[in-house]
C-alpha positions as CSV (number, residue, x, y, z in Angstrom):
1,M,-16.3,2.2,13.5
2,V,-13.3,2.3,11.1
3,R,-12.3,5.7,9.9
4,R,-10.8,5.9,6.5
5,A,-8.0,8.3,5.9
6,L,-7.2,7.5,2.3
7,A,-9.2,7.5,-0.9
8,P,-7.5,5.6,-3.8
9,S,-7.6,7.2,-7.3
10,P,-8.7,5.2,-10.3
11,L,-5.0,5.0,-11.3
12,V,-4.1,2.5,-8.5
13,S,-2.5,-0.7,-9.6
14,S,-1.3,-3.8,-7.6
15,R,1.6,-6.1,-8.2
16,P,0.9,-9.8,-8.1
17,R,0.0,-11.1,-4.6
18,D,2.6,-13.2,-2.8
19,C,2.0,-16.0,-0.3
20,R,4.7,-16.6,2.3
21,S,4.7,-19.1,5.1
22,F,7.1,-20.1,7.9
23,N,7.0,-21.9,11.3
24,K,7.7,-20.0,14.5
25,K,8.5,-23.2,16.4
26,R,8.9,-26.8,15.4
27,G,5.6,-28.7,15.2
28,D,3.5,-25.5,15.2
29,R,1.1,-24.7,12.4
30,P,2.8,-22.4,9.9
31,V,2.2,-18.7,9.8
32,V,0.8,-17.8,6.4
33,L,1.1,-14.2,5.0
34,H,-0.6,-13.0,1.9
35,T,1.2,-9.8,0.7
36,A,0.4,-7.3,-2.1
37,T,2.0,-4.1,-3.3
38,F,-0.2,-1.2,-4.4
39,E,1.1,1.7,-6.4
40,G,-0.8,4.8,-7.3
41,R,-2.1,8.1,-6.0
42,L,-4.0,8.6,-2.8
43,R,-6.0,11.5,-1.6
44,I,-5.7,12.1,2.2
45,T,-9.2,12.6,3.5
46,D,-8.4,12.6,7.3
47,P,-4.9,13.9,8.1
48,V,-5.0,12.7,11.8
49,V,-6.0,9.1,10.9
50,F,-3.6,9.1,8.0
51,T,-0.7,10.1,10.3
52,E,-1.7,7.3,12.7
53,R,-1.7,4.7,9.9
54,L,1.6,6.0,8.4
55,L,3.4,5.8,11.8
56,G,1.7,2.5,13.0
57,G,1.2,0.6,9.7
58,I,-1.9,-1.1,8.4
59,G,-3.3,-4.6,8.5
60,P,-2.9,-7.6,10.8
61,A,0.6,-8.7,9.8
62,K,2.5,-5.6,10.9
63,S,4.6,-7.5,13.3
64,Y,6.0,-9.5,10.4
65,G,7.0,-6.4,8.4
66,C,3.9,-6.0,6.4
67,G,1.5,-3.0,6.3
68,L,4.2,-0.4,5.9
69,L,3.4,2.6,3.8
70,T,6.1,4.2,1.6
71,L,5.3,7.7,0.2
72,A,6.9,9.7,-2.5
73,P,6.1,13.1,-3.9
74,L,4.3,13.2,-7.2
75,P,6.5,14.1,-10.2
76,A,6.1,17.6,-11.6
77,R,4.5,16.0,-14.7
78,P,2.7,12.8,-13.7
79,L,3.2,9.7,-15.8
80,P,0.5,7.2,-16.5
81,L,1.0,3.8,-15.0
82,S,2.4,2.4,-18.2
83,G,5.4,4.7,-17.9
84,R,4.7,6.6,-21.1
85,R,4.2,10.3,-21.1
86,L,0.8,11.6,-21.8
87,A,0.4,13.3,-25.2
88,E,-0.3,17.0,-24.6
89,S,-3.6,18.2,-25.9
90,R,-4.0,21.8,-26.6
C-alpha cells in the first residue's frame, strides 16, 4: 500500500516534459528518462512519509538525478502562478 504524504493544491503547474536518453555501455539499449518539473504549493498530510520522500527522493529514476524535491518557504504575500499580484478585495 502506497502512503501519500503530499496533497497538491489546485495551483500546481508543470513545465513541459523532457525526454532524455543515453547508453550506459556500447551496444546496450538506451536508458530513456522522461522528466517533468512541477511548481506550486503542497500540503503535508503525513510528516513521517514526507520526510522519507524528501530525504530519499521519489520515482524510479532517482539514481539518475531525478526525483529530487526542492522546497522553499511561501512568500509573505503569495503570488498567482502568472506572477502578477492579486488585486486586494475589501
